[in-house]
C-alpha positions in Angstrom: 12.2 10.8 -7.6 8.4 11.3 -8.2 6.7 14.6 -8.2 3.0 14.7 -7.3 2.5 18.4 -6.8 1.9 19.2 -10.5 -1.1 18.8 -12.7 -3.4 16.4 -10.8 -3.4 18.3 -7.5 -6.1 20.6 -8.6 -8.5 17.7 -9.0 -8.2 16.7 -5.4 -10.9 17.6 -2.9 -9.4 20.5 -1.0 -7.9 19.8 2.4 -6.9 22.6 4.7 -4.2 20.9 6.7 -2.8 18.4 4.2 -2.6 14.6 4.3 -2.1 14.3 8.0 -2.8 10.5 8.1 -0.2 9.8 5.4 2.4 11.9 7.2 1.4 10.4 10.5 1.9 6.8 9.2 5.3 7.8 7.8 6.3 9.3 11.1 5.1 6.2 13.1 6.9 3.8 10.7 10.1 5.7 10.9 10.0 6.1 14.7 9.2 2.4 15.2 12.1 1.4 12.9 14.6 3.8 14.7 13.9 2.4 18.1 13.8 -1.2 17.0 16.8 -3.6 16.9 16.6 -3.6 13.1 18.0 -0.1 12.7 21.1 -0.9 14.6 21.0 2.5 16.3 19.6 1.4 19.7 22.4 0.4 22.0 20.0 -1.4 24.3 20.0 -4.4 22.0 23.7 -4.9 22.0 25.8 -6.0 19.0 26.8 -9.2 17.2 24.8 -12.3 18.1 22.8 -10.5 20.7 21.6 -8.0 18.1 20.7 -10.7 15.6 18.7 -12.6 18.3 16.9 -9.4 19.2 16.0 -8.8 15.6 14.7 -12.3 15.1 12.6 -12.1 18.3 11.3 -8.7 17.1 10.1 -9.9 13.8 8.4 -13.0 15.4 6.7 -10.8 18.0 5.2 -8.2 15.6 5.3 -9.8 12.2 2.9 -12.2 10.5 3.8 -15.9 10.6 1.4 -17.6 8.1 1.5 -21.0 9.9 0.5 -19.4 13.2 -2.0 -17.0 11.7 -3.9 -19.7 9.8 -3.9 -22.0 12.8 -5.7 -19.4 14.8 -3.1 -19.2 17.5 -3.9 -16.7 20.3 -3.0 -13.1 19.5 -2.1 -13.7 15.9 -5.2 -11.9 14.5 -3.6 -8.6 15.3 -0.3 -9.3 13.7 -1.4 -8.2 10.2 -2.0 -4.7 11.7 1.3 -4.6 13.7 3.3 -5.9 10.7 2.2 -2.9 8.7 4.5 -0.7 10.8 7.5 -3.0 10.9 10.2 -3.0 8.2 13.1 -5.4 7.6 15.9 -2.9 6.8 16.7 0.7 5.8 16.0 0.1 2.1 12.7 -1.6 2.8 11.6 1.4 5.0 12.7 4.2 2.7 11.3 2.6 -0.4 7.9 2.1 1.1 7.8 5.6 2.7 8.7 7.2 -0.6 5.8 5.6 -2.5 3.4 6.3 0.4 4.4 10.0 0.5 4.1 10.4 -3.3 0.8 8.5 -3.9 -0.8 8.5 -0.4 -1.0 12.2 -0.1 -3.3 12.7 -3.0 -5.4 9.6 -2.3 -6.0 10.8 1.3 -7.0 14.2 0.2 -9.5 12.7 -2.2 -11.0 10.2 0.2 -10.8 12.1 3.4 -8.9 11.2 6.5 -11.3 8.7 8.1 -12.1 6.8 5.0 -8.4 6.8 3.9 -7.3 5.4 7.3 -9.8 2.6 7.2 -8.9 1.9 3.5 -5.2 1.8 4.3 -5.5 -0.6 7.2 -8.2 -2.7 5.5 -6.2 -3.3 2.3 -3.0 -3.9 4.2 -4.7 -6.4 6.5 -6.3 -8.2 3.5 -3.1 -8.4 1.6 -1.2 -10.0 4.5 -3.9 -12.4 5.3 -4.2 -13.5 1.6 -0.5 -14.1 1.5 -0.7 -16.1 4.7 -3.6 -18.2 3.4 -1.7 -19.2 0.2 1.4 -20.0 2.2 -0.4 -21.4 5.2 2.4 -23.8 6.1 5.2 -21.2 6.1 7.0 -20.2 9.2 8.8 -17.3 7.6 7.9 -13.9 9.1 6.2 -11.3 7.0 6.6 -7.6 7.8 6.2 -4.3 6.0 3.6 -1.8 4.8 3.9 -2.9 1.1 0.4 -4.5 1.0 -1.3 -1.3 2.3 0.8 0.9 0.0 0.0 -1.3 -2.9 -3.6 -0.7 -2.1 -2.9 3.1 -2.3 -1.3 2.6 -5.7 -4.3 0.7 -7.0 -6.7 3.4 -5.8 -4.4 6.1 -7.2 -4.5 4.5 -10.6 -8.3 4.7 -10.7 -8.6 8.2 -9.1 -5.8 10.0 -11.0 -5.2 8.1 -14.3 -4.0 11.3 -16.0 -1.6 12.5 -13.3 2.1 12.7 -14.5 5.0 11.6 -12.3 8.7 11.8 -12.7 10.3 8.4 -12.4 13.7 6.7 -12.8 13.6 3.5 -15.0 16.7 1.3 -14.8 16.4 0.2 -18.5 16.5 3.9 -19.5 19.8 4.4 -17.7 18.1 6.0 -14.7 17.2 9.2 -16.6 14.5 11.2 -14.8 11.6 11.2 -17.2 7.9 12.2 -16.8 5.3 9.6 -17.5 1.5 9.4 -16.9 1.0 7.8 -13.5 -1.0 4.9 -15.0 2.0 3.8 -17.1 4.3 3.9 -14.0 1.8 1.9 -11.9 0.9 -0.6 -14.5 4.6 -1.2 -15.1 5.1 -1.7 -11.4 2.1 -4.1 -11.3 3.5 -6.2 -14.2 6.9 -6.5 -12.5 5.1 -7.7 -9.3 3.1 -10.2 -11.3 6.2 -11.6 -13.0 8.1 -11.7 -9.7 5.2 -13.5 -8.0 5.0 -16.1 -10.8 8.6 -17.2 -10.1 8.7 -16.6 -6.4 7.0 -19.9 -5.4 9.8 -22.0 -6.7 12.1 -21.0 -3.8 9.4 -20.8 -1.1 7.9 -17.7 0.3 10.3 -14.8 0.2 9.3 -11.3 -0.8 5.6 -11.2 -0.5 4.8 -10.3 -4.1 1.4 -11.9 -3.7 0.5 -9.5 -0.9 1.5 -6.6 -3.3 -0.8 -7.9 -6.0 -3.7 -8.5 -3.6 -3.3 -5.0 -2.1 -3.1 -3.4 -5.5 -6.2 -5.2 -6.8 -8.2 -4.5 -3.7 -7.3 -0.8 -3.8 -8.3 -0.4 -7.4 -11.6 -2.3 -7.0 -12.4 -0.3 -3.9 -11.9 3.0 -5.7 -13.8 1.8 -8.7 -16.8 0.7 -6.6 -16.7 3.7 -4.3 -15.9 6.7 -6.6 -17.0 5.7 -10.1 -19.6 8.0 -11.5 -23.0 6.3 -12.1 -24.2 6.3 -15.7 -26.5 9.1 -16.5 -30.0 8.0 -17.5 -32.1 10.4 -19.6 -35.6 10.5 -18.3 -38.3 11.8 -20.6 -40.1 14.6 -18.9 -43.8 14.2 -18.2 -46.3 15.9 -20.4 -47.6 19.2 -19.2 -51.3 20.1 -19.1 -52.7 20.3 -22.6 -50.2 17.9 -24.0 -50.7 14.2 -24.6 -48.4 11.4 -23.4 -46.7 9.5 -26.2 
C-alpha cells in the first residue's frame, strides 16, 4: 500500500533498465521460499511431523544461530549471508518483499547496482552479526532479510526525505493516507525501538535489534557517502595592478 512512483522519482539518477538488483533479490527470496519446506508446497518434504522436522533442519542449516556464530564454529561465518534469503512464513516473506520493492527500487537507482548490492549485503550481514553478538548464548535460529531491508529504509530516509508514500496506519482505521516518507520511516523506527526495549524480557524472539542496527547503518552510510560537502568561499587572488588585502 505504498506508492513510490510519484514525486521523488525525478530526483533519482536515471537508470535505463530499472532496479534489477532489487527485483533480482525479490525473485531469489520468493524462489527459495517456494521450494523450501517452509512454504508447504513442496511434496518432497512430506507432511505432519516429517514436514516440521524438515523445516527445523532447514532453518538450522541456513539461518544464524548466535551461539554457534559467536563461537566461531566452522561454516557459520557465511550464515548471515544465507539467512538474508530465508524467511519463516508467508507473512514474513511478503512483508519484507513489499518494503524492499517500495523503498529498494529508488535507493538502487540512486546508488547504482554494484554499490547497492554491496550496501544491501553489508548492512544485512552487520545487522545479523550485531544481534548475534548481543545474544551470544542464544540457540534460537535467526532468518530473514529484515536487517538488510532496514538498511535500505535508513538510506532512503536520508536520500529522499521529501518523498511521499501512501500508507495504512492501524490507529487511523487502516485508511490509505499519504505522508512524507520520513514520517512513515521514523514511525517505523520508533516502533522497532519500543519493541526492542521489551523484547529482552522473554529472550530473543523477533530480531528487533537487527532492524535497528540495519536502519542506523543504512542511514549513516548514506549520510557519509552522499551528503554534499559544505561550500567554502575562497577569495579570488588579486590580478595584476591590484594589491592583496
